[in-house]
C-alpha positions as CSV (number, residue, x, y, z in Angstrom):
1,M,-29.3,32.3,31.3
2,R,-28.2,35.9,31.8
3,S,-27.7,35.8,35.5
4,G,-24.4,37.4,36.5
5,A,-24.0,39.2,33.1
6,S,-23.7,42.6,34.7
7,K,-20.6,41.7,36.7
8,K,-18.8,40.7,33.5
9,E,-20.1,43.4,31.2
10,G,-16.9,45.4,31.1
11,H,-14.8,42.3,30.4
12,G,-17.2,41.3,27.7
13,L,-17.1,44.6,25.9
14,R,-13.3,44.5,25.8
15,A,-13.4,41.0,24.5
16,L,-15.8,42.0,21.7
17,L,-13.6,44.9,20.7
18,L,-10.5,42.6,20.6
19,A,-12.4,40.0,18.6
20,G,-13.4,42.7,16.1
21,M,-9.8,43.8,15.7
22,I,-8.7,40.2,15.1
23,A,-11.5,39.6,12.6
24,A,-10.6,42.8,10.7
25,A,-7.0,41.7,10.5
26,L,-7.8,38.2,9.3
27,G,-10.5,39.1,6.8
28,P,-13.9,37.4,6.3
29,A,-14.8,34.7,8.8
30,P,-13.4,31.3,7.7
31,A,-16.8,29.7,8.3
32,Q,-18.1,31.5,5.2
33,A,-15.2,30.4,3.0
34,Q,-15.8,27.8,0.4
35,V,-13.2,25.4,-1.1
36,P,-13.7,25.7,-4.9
37,K,-14.2,22.5,-6.8
38,A,-11.7,21.5,-9.4
39,Q,-12.3,22.8,-12.9
40,D,-10.9,21.6,-16.1
41,R,-8.9,24.7,-16.9
42,P,-5.1,25.4,-16.9
43,Y,-3.6,27.1,-13.9
44,P,-2.1,30.4,-14.9
45,G,1.7,30.1,-14.6
46,V,4.0,27.5,-13.1
47,M,4.2,26.6,-9.5
48,Q,7.8,26.2,-8.1
49,V,8.5,23.6,-5.4
50,R,11.9,23.2,-3.7
51,V,12.5,20.6,-1.0
52,D,15.6,20.7,1.2
53,A,16.2,17.1,2.5
54,T,19.5,17.7,4.2
55,D,18.4,17.7,7.9
56,L,19.3,14.2,8.8
57,D,19.6,15.1,12.5
58,H,15.9,16.0,12.9
59,R,14.5,14.3,9.8
60,V,12.7,17.4,8.8
61,F,12.0,18.3,5.2
62,Q,12.1,22.1,4.5
63,V,9.6,23.0,1.8
64,R,9.4,26.2,-0.2
65,Q,6.8,27.0,-2.9
66,R,6.3,29.9,-5.2
67,L,2.8,30.1,-6.6
68,P,1.3,32.5,-9.2
69,V,-1.9,33.9,-7.8
70,Q,-4.8,36.4,-8.4
71,P,-6.1,38.9,-5.9
72,G,-9.0,37.5,-3.8
73,R,-9.5,34.5,-1.6
74,L,-7.2,31.5,-2.3
75,A,-7.7,28.0,-0.9
76,L,-4.6,25.8,-0.6
77,L,-5.0,22.1,-0.2
78,H,-2.9,19.4,1.3
79,P,-3.6,16.0,-0.3
80,R,-6.1,14.1,1.8
81,Y,-7.2,11.1,-0.4
82,L,-4.0,9.3,-1.5
83,P,-3.9,7.1,-4.6
84,G,-2.6,3.6,-3.8
85,A,-3.8,4.0,-0.2
86,H,-7.4,4.3,-1.5
87,G,-8.5,6.6,1.2
88,P,-8.1,9.7,3.5
89,Y,-4.6,8.9,4.7
90,G,-3.0,12.3,4.0
91,E,-0.7,13.5,6.8
92,V,-1.6,17.2,7.1
93,D,-0.8,16.8,10.8
94,R,2.9,16.5,9.9
95,I,2.9,20.0,8.2
96,A,4.3,22.6,10.6
97,G,5.6,26.2,10.5
98,L,3.3,27.2,7.6
99,Q,3.9,30.8,6.5
100,I,2.6,32.6,3.4
101,Q,4.2,35.8,2.2
102,A,3.8,38.2,-0.6
103,E,6.3,41.0,-1.4
104,G,7.8,40.6,2.1
105,Q,4.4,40.8,3.8
106,V,3.1,37.9,5.9
107,L,-0.4,36.9,4.8
108,P,-2.6,35.5,7.6
109,W,-4.2,32.1,6.9
110,T,-7.0,30.1,8.5
111,R,-7.6,26.4,8.4
112,D,-10.9,25.2,7.1
113,T,-13.2,24.1,9.9
114,V,-14.8,21.3,7.9
115,D,-11.8,20.1,5.9
116,P,-8.6,20.4,8.0
117,S,-6.5,19.8,4.9
118,A,-7.6,23.2,3.4
119,F,-6.1,26.6,4.2
120,H,-7.7,29.9,3.3
121,V,-5.7,33.1,2.6
122,E,-6.8,36.5,1.2
123,I,-4.5,37.7,-1.6
124,P,-4.2,41.6,-1.6
125,K,-4.7,43.6,-4.7
126,G,-1.7,43.9,-6.9
127,V,-0.1,40.6,-5.7
128,R,0.8,38.2,-8.4
129,Q,2.9,35.6,-6.5
130,V,3.1,34.2,-3.0
131,E,5.8,32.3,-1.3
132,I,4.8,29.4,0.9
133,R,7.2,27.9,3.5
134,H,6.6,25.0,5.8
135,Q,8.2,21.9,7.1
136,F,7.2,18.2,6.8
137,L,8.1,16.6,10.1
138,S,8.8,12.9,9.3
139,A,8.6,10.1,11.8
140,L,11.6,9.7,14.1
141,N,10.7,6.0,14.9
142,R,8.3,3.3,14.0
143,E,6.1,4.2,17.0
144,S,5.3,7.6,15.5
145,G,4.8,6.4,11.9
146,R,6.7,5.1,8.9
147,V,10.3,6.2,8.9
148,V,11.2,7.9,5.6
149,M,14.6,9.4,6.4
150,T,17.6,7.8,8.0
151,R,21.4,8.5,8.0
152,E,21.8,6.4,4.9
153,M,18.6,7.0,2.8
154,L,15.3,8.8,2.3
155,N,12.0,8.4,0.6
156,L,10.6,11.7,-0.5
157,Q,6.9,11.6,-1.3
158,W,5.8,14.9,-2.9
159,I,2.2,14.1,-2.1
160,S,3.0,14.3,1.6
161,M,4.6,17.7,1.4
162,V,3.2,19.9,-1.3
163,L,0.2,22.3,-1.0
164,Y,-1.7,23.1,-4.1
165,P,-4.4,25.6,-5.2
166,A,-8.0,24.5,-5.2
167,G,-10.2,25.0,-8.2
168,H,-8.1,23.3,-10.8
169,R,-7.6,19.7,-11.9
170,V,-4.2,18.5,-10.8
171,D,-3.3,17.5,-14.3
172,R,-3.8,21.1,-15.4
173,I,-1.3,22.6,-12.8
174,Q,2.3,22.8,-14.0
175,V,5.1,22.5,-11.5
176,Q,8.9,23.1,-11.5
177,P,10.4,20.8,-8.8
178,E,13.8,21.1,-7.2
179,L,15.5,19.1,-4.5
180,R,18.6,19.6,-2.3
181,L,20.1,16.3,-1.0
182,P,22.9,15.6,1.5
183,T,26.3,15.9,0.0
184,G,27.3,12.8,-2.0
185,W,23.9,11.3,-2.1
186,Q,22.3,9.9,-5.3
187,Q,18.6,9.9,-6.3
188,A,16.3,7.8,-8.4
189,S,12.8,8.5,-9.5
190,A,10.5,8.8,-12.6
191,L,11.4,12.5,-12.8
192,R,14.2,13.5,-15.1
193,V,16.9,16.1,-14.1
194,Q,16.7,19.1,-16.4
195,E,19.7,20.1,-18.4
196,G,21.2,23.4,-17.2
197,G,20.2,22.8,-13.6
198,S,19.1,25.3,-11.0
199,G,22.2,27.5,-10.9
200,D,23.0,26.0,-7.6
201,P,25.3,22.9,-8.0
202,E,23.8,21.3,-4.8
203,V,20.2,21.6,-6.0
204,L,18.7,19.2,-8.5
205,R,16.2,20.8,-10.9
206,F,13.8,18.4,-12.6
207,A,12.0,19.0,-15.9
208,P,8.6,20.7,-15.4
209,V,5.7,18.3,-15.0
210,S,2.0,18.4,-14.1
211,L,1.2,18.3,-10.5
212,E,-0.5,14.9,-11.0
213,T,2.8,13.6,-12.4
214,L,4.9,15.1,-9.6
215,M,2.7,13.6,-6.9
216,D,3.0,10.3,-8.7
217,S,6.8,10.4,-8.8
218,P,8.4,9.8,-5.4
219,I,12.1,9.9,-4.9
220,F,14.5,7.4,-3.3
221,A,17.9,8.8,-2.4
222,G,20.8,7.6,-0.4
223,R,24.5,7.1,0.1
224,H,24.6,3.7,-1.5
225,L,22.6,3.4,-4.7
226,R,23.0,1.1,-7.7
227,R,21.2,1.3,-11.1
228,I,20.6,-1.8,-13.2
229,E,19.1,-1.6,-16.8
230,L,16.5,-4.3,-17.2
231,D,16.0,-3.8,-20.9
232,P,18.3,-4.4,-23.8
233,P,20.0,-1.2,-25.1
234,G,17.9,0.9,-27.4
235,Q,14.5,0.1,-25.8
236,P,12.5,3.4,-26.4
237,R,10.6,2.9,-23.1
238,P,13.2,1.5,-20.8
239,V,12.8,-0.2,-17.4
240,V,15.4,0.3,-14.7
241,L,15.9,-1.2,-11.3
242,N,17.3,1.3,-8.8
243,I,18.5,-0.2,-5.5
244,M,19.6,1.6,-2.3
245,A,20.6,0.0,0.9
246,D,21.9,0.6,4.4
247,S,25.3,-0.8,3.3
248,P,27.0,-1.4,0.0
249,E,27.0,-5.2,0.6
250,E,23.2,-5.4,0.3
251,L,23.5,-4.0,-3.3
252,Q,25.5,-7.0,-4.5
253,A,23.4,-9.2,-6.8
254,S,24.4,-12.2,-8.8
255,E,23.9,-12.3,-12.6
256,A,21.2,-15.0,-12.1
257,Q,19.4,-12.7,-9.7
258,V,19.6,-9.7,-12.0
259,E,18.4,-12.0,-14.9
260,A,15.3,-13.0,-13.0
261,H,14.4,-9.3,-12.7
262,R,15.0,-8.9,-16.4
263,R,12.7,-11.8,-17.1
264,L,10.0,-10.1,-15.0
265,V,10.0,-7.2,-17.5
266,Q,9.9,-9.7,-20.4
267,Q,7.1,-11.7,-19.0
268,A,5.0,-8.6,-18.3
269,D,5.5,-7.5,-21.9
270,R,4.2,-10.9,-23.1
271,L,1.3,-10.7,-20.7
272,F,0.1,-7.2,-21.3
273,A,1.6,-6.7,-24.9
274,S,2.0,-3.0,-24.2
275,R,3.8,-0.3,-22.2
276,H,1.9,2.7,-21.0
277,F,4.9,4.7,-19.8
278,E,7.8,6.7,-21.3
279,H,10.2,4.9,-18.8
280,Y,9.8,2.9,-15.6
281,D,11.9,3.0,-12.5
282,F,11.7,0.3,-9.8
283,L,12.7,2.0,-6.6
284,L,13.9,-0.7,-4.2
285,A,15.1,0.1,-0.7
286,I,16.8,-2.7,1.3
287,S,16.8,-1.4,4.9
288,E,16.1,-2.3,8.5
289,R,15.9,1.3,9.5
290,M,13.7,2.9,6.8
291,G,10.1,1.8,6.8
292,G,9.0,-0.9,4.4
293,I,6.6,0.0,1.6
294,G,4.9,-1.3,-1.5
295,L,3.2,1.5,-3.5
296,E,2.3,1.7,-7.1
297,H,2.9,4.6,-9.5
298,H,2.4,5.0,-13.2
299,Q,6.1,5.2,-14.1
300,S,7.7,3.9,-10.9
301,S,7.0,2.0,-7.7
302,E,8.1,2.3,-4.1
303,N,9.4,-1.0,-2.7
304,G,10.9,-1.4,0.7
305,V,12.2,-4.7,2.0
306,R,14.3,-5.9,4.9
307,P,18.0,-6.7,4.5
308,G,18.8,-10.0,2.8
309,Y,16.8,-9.5,-0.4
310,F,19.9,-10.6,-2.5
311,K,22.1,-12.0,0.3
312,D,19.6,-14.4,1.6
313,W,17.9,-15.3,-1.7
314,A,17.2,-18.9,-0.9
315,H,15.4,-18.3,2.4
316,R,13.4,-15.1,1.7
317,P,11.3,-15.6,-1.4
318,G,8.3,-13.9,0.0
319,A,9.7,-10.4,-0.6
320,R,10.2,-11.2,-4.3
321,S,6.5,-11.0,-5.2
322,L,6.5,-7.3,-4.3
323,L,8.1,-5.9,-7.4
324,P,5.9,-8.0,-9.8
325,H,2.8,-6.8,-8.0
326,E,3.7,-3.1,-8.1
327,Y,4.9,-3.4,-11.7
328,A,1.6,-4.9,-12.8
329,H,-0.1,-1.9,-11.3
330,S,1.3,0.3,-14.1
331,W,-1.3,-1.4,-16.3
332,N,-3.9,-2.4,-13.7
333,G,-4.7,0.7,-11.5
334,K,-2.7,3.4,-13.1
335,F,-3.4,3.1,-16.8
336,R,-6.8,1.2,-16.5
337,R,-8.4,2.9,-13.5
338,P,-11.8,2.4,-11.9
339,A,-14.1,5.4,-12.8
340,D,-14.9,6.0,-9.2
341,L,-11.2,6.4,-8.3
342,L,-10.4,8.8,-11.2
343,T,-10.8,12.0,-9.2
344,P,-9.9,15.5,-10.4
345,D,-7.8,16.3,-7.3
346,Y,-6.6,14.7,-4.0
347,N,-9.3,16.2,-1.9
348,V,-12.3,14.7,-3.6
349,P,-13.3,11.5,-1.8
350,M,-12.3,8.2,-3.6
351,Q,-14.7,5.3,-4.0
352,D,-13.2,1.8,-4.0
353,S,-16.0,-0.4,-5.4
354,L,-13.8,-2.1,-8.0
355,L,-10.7,-2.8,-5.9
356,W,-11.3,-6.5,-6.4
357,L,-10.0,-6.0,-9.9
358,Y,-7.6,-3.1,-9.2
359,E,-5.9,-4.9,-6.3
360,G,-7.3,-8.4,-6.5
361,Q,-6.2,-9.2,-10.1
362,T,-2.9,-7.4,-9.5
363,D,-2.3,-9.7,-6.6
364,Y,-3.0,-12.7,-8.9
365,W,-0.7,-11.4,-11.6
366,G,2.0,-10.5,-9.1
367,R,2.1,-14.1,-7.9
368,V,2.0,-15.5,-11.4
369,L,4.6,-13.2,-12.9
370,A,7.0,-13.9,-9.9
371,V,7.0,-17.6,-10.9
372,R,7.1,-17.0,-14.7
373,A,10.1,-14.8,-14.2
374,G,11.9,-17.2,-11.9
375,L,11.9,-14.9,-8.9
376,V,9.9,-17.5,-7.0
377,S,9.6,-21.2,-7.6
378,P,6.3,-23.0,-8.2
379,E,6.6,-24.8,-4.9
380,Q,7.1,-21.5,-3.0
381,M,4.2,-20.0,-4.8
382,R,2.0,-23.0,-3.8
383,D,3.1,-22.5,-0.2
384,T,2.0,-18.9,-0.2
385,L,-1.3,-19.9,-1.9
386,A,-1.8,-22.6,0.7
387,Q,-1.5,-19.9,3.4
388,T,-4.0,-17.7,1.6
389,V,-6.5,-20.6,1.2
390,A,-6.1,-21.6,4.9
391,M,-6.5,-18.1,6.1
392,L,-9.7,-17.4,4.1
393,S,-11.1,-20.9,4.9
394,H,-11.0,-19.8,8.6
395,R,-12.2,-16.3,8.0
396,A,-15.1,-16.3,10.4
397,G,-16.2,-12.8,9.3
398,R,-17.3,-14.1,5.9
399,V,-20.7,-15.1,7.5
400,W,-21.7,-11.5,8.0
401,R,-19.5,-9.4,5.7
402,N,-19.2,-10.0,2.0
403,L,-16.1,-9.4,-0.1
404,Q,-17.6,-6.4,-1.9
405,D,-18.0,-4.6,1.4
406,T,-14.3,-5.1,2.2
407,T,-13.4,-2.7,-0.6
408,N,-14.6,0.1,1.7
409,E,-11.7,-0.5,4.0
410,G,-9.6,2.4,2.5
411,A,-12.5,4.8,2.8
412,M,-13.0,3.8,6.5
413,A,-9.5,5.1,7.2
414,R,-8.8,2.5,9.8
415,S,-5.4,2.4,11.5
416,R,-2.8,0.4,9.6
417,S,-2.3,-1.7,12.7
418,E,-4.1,-5.0,12.8
419,P,-7.5,-5.0,14.5
420,D,-7.9,-7.1,17.6
421,W,-10.4,-9.4,15.9
422,S,-9.3,-9.3,12.3
423,N,-10.5,-12.8,11.6
424,W,-14.1,-11.6,12.5
425,Q,-14.0,-8.0,11.4
426,R,-12.2,-8.8,8.0
427,G,-10.0,-6.2,6.4
428,A,-8.6,-5.7,2.9
429,D,-9.6,-9.2,1.8
430,Y,-10.2,-7.9,-1.7
431,Y,-6.5,-8.7,-2.2
432,P,-6.2,-12.4,-1.2
433,E,-9.8,-13.6,-1.8
434,S,-9.9,-11.9,-5.2
435,T,-6.8,-13.9,-6.1
436,L,-8.9,-17.0,-5.6
437,I,-11.7,-15.5,-7.7
438,W,-9.4,-14.7,-10.6
439,L,-7.8,-18.2,-10.3
440,D,-11.4,-19.5,-10.6
441,A,-12.0,-17.3,-13.7
442,D,-8.7,-18.3,-15.3
443,T,-9.2,-22.0,-14.9
444,L,-12.9,-21.7,-16.0
445,I,-11.8,-20.0,-19.2
446,R,-9.1,-22.7,-19.8
447,E,-11.6,-25.5,-19.2
448,K,-14.4,-24.1,-21.4
449,S,-12.0,-23.2,-24.2
450,G,-10.2,-26.5,-24.1
451,G,-7.0,-24.8,-23.1
452,Q,-7.1,-22.4,-26.1
453,R,-7.7,-19.3,-24.0
454,S,-7.0,-18.0,-20.5
455,L,-7.0,-15.0,-18.3
456,D,-3.9,-13.9,-20.1
457,D,-6.2,-13.1,-23.1
458,F,-8.3,-10.9,-20.8
459,A,-5.1,-9.1,-19.6
460,R,-4.1,-8.3,-23.2
461,R,-7.6,-7.2,-24.2
462,F,-8.3,-5.1,-21.1
463,F,-4.9,-3.7,-20.1
464,G,-2.9,-4.0,-23.3
465,I,-5.0,-1.7,-25.5
466,Q,-3.7,1.6,-26.9
467,D,-0.1,0.7,-26.5
468,G,1.9,3.8,-25.5
469,R,-1.1,5.8,-24.1
470,Q,-0.3,7.2,-20.7
471,Q,-3.5,9.1,-19.9
472,P,-5.6,6.9,-17.6
473,L,-8.5,5.0,-19.2
474,S,-11.4,4.4,-16.9
475,Y,-13.7,1.4,-16.6
476,R,-16.8,0.2,-14.8
477,F,-18.2,-3.2,-13.8
478,E,-19.9,-3.6,-17.2
479,D,-16.6,-3.1,-19.0
480,I,-15.0,-5.9,-17.0
481,V,-17.9,-8.2,-17.8
482,A,-17.8,-7.3,-21.5
483,A,-14.0,-7.9,-21.8
484,L,-14.4,-11.3,-20.1
485,G,-17.2,-12.2,-22.4
486,E,-15.1,-11.4,-25.5
487,V,-12.5,-13.9,-24.3
488,Q,-15.0,-16.7,-23.3
489,A,-18.8,-16.8,-23.5
490,H,-20.2,-17.1,-19.9
491,D,-22.5,-15.3,-17.5
492,W,-19.7,-13.3,-16.0
493,A,-21.9,-10.7,-14.3
494,R,-23.5,-13.5,-12.3
495,F,-20.1,-15.2,-11.8
496,L,-18.6,-12.1,-10.2
497,R,-21.6,-10.9,-8.2
498,E,-22.2,-14.3,-6.7
499,R,-18.6,-14.3,-5.4
500,L,-18.5,-10.6,-4.4
501,D,-21.9,-10.5,-2.6
502,S,-22.3,-13.9,-1.0
503,H,-22.0,-14.7,2.7
504,G,-21.1,-17.9,4.3
505,P,-18.2,-19.9,5.7
506,G,-15.3,-21.2,3.7
507,A,-13.1,-19.7,0.9
508,P,-14.1,-19.8,-2.8
509,L,-12.1,-22.9,-3.8
510,D,-13.6,-23.8,-7.2
511,G,-10.6,-22.4,-9.1
512,L,-8.1,-24.3,-6.9
513,A,-10.0,-27.5,-7.5
514,R,-10.2,-26.9,-11.2
515,A,-6.4,-26.2,-11.2
516,G,-6.0,-29.7,-9.8
517,W,-5.1,-28.9,-6.2
518,R,-6.7,-29.0,-2.7
519,L,-5.9,-27.8,0.8
520,D,-4.4,-30.3,3.2
521,W,-2.7,-30.2,6.5
522,A,0.7,-31.3,7.9
523,E,2.1,-31.4,11.4
524,Q,5.2,-29.5,10.4
525,P,5.4,-26.1,8.6
526,S,6.9,-26.1,5.1
527,E,10.4,-24.7,4.6
528,F,8.9,-21.5,3.2
529,Q,6.6,-21.1,6.2
530,R,9.4,-21.8,8.6
531,H,11.7,-19.2,7.1
532,Q,8.8,-16.7,7.1
533,A,8.2,-17.3,10.8
534,E,11.9,-16.7,11.5
535,D,12.1,-13.4,9.5
536,G,13.2,-10.4,11.5
537,E,10.7,-8.4,13.4
538,W,7.8,-10.6,12.3
539,R,9.1,-13.7,14.1
540,N,6.3,-15.5,15.8
541,D,4.9,-18.9,16.9
542,D,2.0,-19.7,14.6
543,F,-0.7,-22.0,15.9
544,S,-3.5,-20.4,13.8
545,Y,-5.0,-23.7,12.5
546,S,-4.8,-25.7,15.7
547,L,-5.4,-23.5,18.8
548,G,-6.4,-20.5,16.7
549,L,-3.5,-18.6,18.3
550,V,-0.4,-16.7,17.1
551,L,2.2,-15.5,19.7
552,K,5.4,-13.5,19.6
553,R,8.5,-15.3,20.8
554,D,8.1,-13.8,24.2
555,G,4.6,-15.3,24.6
556,K,2.7,-12.0,23.8
557,V,-0.5,-13.0,22.1
558,E,-0.5,-11.5,18.6
559,R,-3.7,-12.9,17.2
560,V,-6.7,-15.1,18.3
561,L,-9.0,-16.5,15.6
562,W,-12.7,-15.9,16.3
563,D,-14.5,-18.9,17.8
564,S,-11.3,-21.0,17.8
565,P,-10.3,-23.2,20.8
566,A,-8.2,-20.4,22.2
567,F,-11.1,-17.9,21.8
568,R,-13.5,-20.2,23.5
569,A,-11.1,-20.6,26.4
570,G,-11.2,-16.8,26.9
571,M,-8.0,-15.7,25.2
572,S,-7.4,-12.4,23.5
573,R,-4.6,-10.1,22.4
574,A,-4.6,-8.6,25.9
575,L,-2.7,-11.6,27.2
576,T,0.8,-12.9,27.4
577,V,1.4,-16.7,27.8
578,V,3.8,-17.1,30.7
579,A,4.0,-20.9,31.0
580,V,2.9,-24.1,29.4
581,N,2.0,-27.0,31.7
582,G,3.9,-25.3,34.5
583,T,7.1,-24.6,32.5
584,A,8.2,-21.2,31.1
585,Y,6.7,-20.4,27.7
586,K,8.6,-21.4,24.5
587,G,7.1,-22.1,21.1
588,E,8.5,-25.6,21.0
589,R,7.0,-26.5,24.4
590,L,3.5,-25.4,23.2
591,S,4.0,-27.5,20.0
592,A,4.9,-30.5,22.1
593,A,2.0,-30.0,24.4
594,I,-0.5,-29.8,21.5
595,T,0.9,-33.0,20.1
596,A,0.8,-34.7,23.5
597,N,-2.9,-34.1,23.8
598,K,-4.0,-35.8,20.6
599,T,-5.3,-38.7,22.7
600,G,-7.0,-36.3,25.1
601,Q,-4.9,-37.5,28.0
602,A,-3.0,-34.2,28.6
603,P,-5.1,-31.0,28.1
604,L,-3.1,-27.8,27.8
605,E,-2.7,-25.8,31.0
606,L,-1.5,-22.3,30.2
607,L,-0.6,-19.6,32.7
608,V,-1.4,-16.2,31.2
609,R,-0.7,-12.6,32.4
610,E,-3.0,-9.6,31.8
611,G,-1.4,-6.5,33.2
612,E,-0.5,-7.4,36.8
613,Q,-3.0,-10.3,37.0
614,Y,-2.3,-14.0,36.3
615,R,-4.8,-16.7,35.6
616,P,-4.8,-20.3,34.3
617,V,-6.3,-21.2,30.9
618,R,-7.2,-24.8,30.1
619,I,-7.6,-25.9,26.5
620,D,-8.6,-29.5,25.7
621,Y,-7.7,-29.4,22.0
622,R,-7.1,-32.9,20.4
623,E,-6.4,-32.5,16.7
624,G,-2.7,-31.9,16.8
625,L,-0.6,-29.4,14.9
626,R,-1.9,-28.2,11.6
627,Y,0.0,-26.3,8.9
628,P,-1.5,-25.7,5.4
629,R,-0.3,-27.5,2.3
630,L,-1.6,-27.8,-1.3
631,V,-1.7,-31.3,-2.5
632,R,-2.7,-32.7,-5.9
633,S,-6.4,-33.7,-6.2
634,A,-7.2,-37.2,-7.3
635,G,-7.9,-37.2,-11.0
636,G,-8.7,-34.0,-13.0
637,T,-6.4,-31.8,-15.0
638,E,-3.4,-30.1,-13.4
639,R,-3.5,-26.5,-14.6
640,L,-1.4,-24.6,-12.1
641,D,2.2,-25.8,-12.7
642,A,1.6,-27.1,-16.2
643,A,-0.2,-24.0,-17.6
644,I,-0.8,-20.9,-15.5
645,L,2.7,-20.6,-14.0
646,Q,4.6,-21.6,-17.2
647,P,6.8,-18.8,-18.6
648,R,5.5,-17.2,-21.9
């Protein structure tokens, strides 16, 4: 092993001397550094954070922080585990140009070799404050990530940009935030501008808050912004809808449309019988250039939809369930929070075992509140529910992976792009499948109580307690079971565990049946499904429940269902369909060919391309086109339209 060492001895000695000089300059070896655990103690002093968001050319946010410190080793953390994302989705890779200074002297830093979101720096004796400067390099296009800054608007997420000192709970660190926006822009957030300002008329200074509150209070800002009060004057804990858009025309809403959003607030009040915030700000961006989003916060929510939210109201109801969902999260997820998600800082791993309540029941209430408010019609809600039921009824992966295991999706930190075999792998099914479980629970309570009680009673009992309290209140599985039992006597532990832990084909449909409905099939998509397929960048030709195939309009295969006719014919997302029965691909031609083979006389002949290779694919499918519908069951009590979806 030492052969040839004598020839390199001189070079090795010089290398060792150089390494020693570098080590002396940097201080103790970073491998020996430890990231201190968060302690329940106040951080001495107030951290100052100023973000300059005026570089619209490069979409770069300039960040400057001033941090009170003590001599010795300091660990700075960039948030790694993000609330709402439920996993390690922090973007420390977008932090650049990091420089730490004290009294004009640059302090060397080293990145932690185990946790790349941690930075170590040695604070010299006598130093009581450091200045941190860096940039957050936001995505320039969709290929490189979610776009958060355009020429017309921006979405500032403090949690993506701010470094914070390790060793303290984030609710014990006080922060003074400031923001510089492009000239003429307006902003909206749950933060409140401080009277007296920053001394610089172009810089907004917000009232001091805890780091936890700052990270939970993103900002929407832009050239075109409209503010709509959703509460009557004098409400002590008001709710406001803040809308920004690519153009002023997208801000125009009719009084009926505004009134539907006001009814959303009213219906949530009647459901939860409480408000756990000082004020609440819906942040709604209507844009085709900034990335879409739906993310909950305690006193606000980030909502991004494509153009037409108000202008194309009749044809785009799907986007209108977003605000009810995120608003319900103020109670379910932010106020009442699973104990294993209530971490002391953003670098302690999150555990997602109870997301079937956190996200699953929120998904249920989001759908229900949208109808009760008049944002969505009962028919439109049933169409979306039909799609959910059909999708889960064909979820091949249910035979090997139970619903409880899907709550680990966030911790697995998968790419946000769809897996190649999502129907077999499963994904965040704790959203839609839990909706069916909570429909099951709701209808069971109604049936057993003779219509006297419902899941609404659970919502008030579980989420509506301690009206006005903002500090999160944690819960565990046993608390959920106990609250359900107080509403209606039943073996709720067994009810939940059977549905969370079971394997097998088919969706859990007992609740749908008890509501008086069942899944059926039609040869034509509903109006809602048709408009959804036509919507912007998501336009596709959907043959999920016939061939097991979804294609983009150019024939590129978007999805193949596991063990479907297309799967058994050898198709995958690697292919593009070039022709149908010898004629260039069009969705309507494939539809006609599927219908033509119902008698088995005209099997499909597809020409597909994979890279530079072409090959024929033959599919002898005979059941015709199939699009999901909900239809009334014969007999039984109808509980969906007549009870669950009725406004309170």
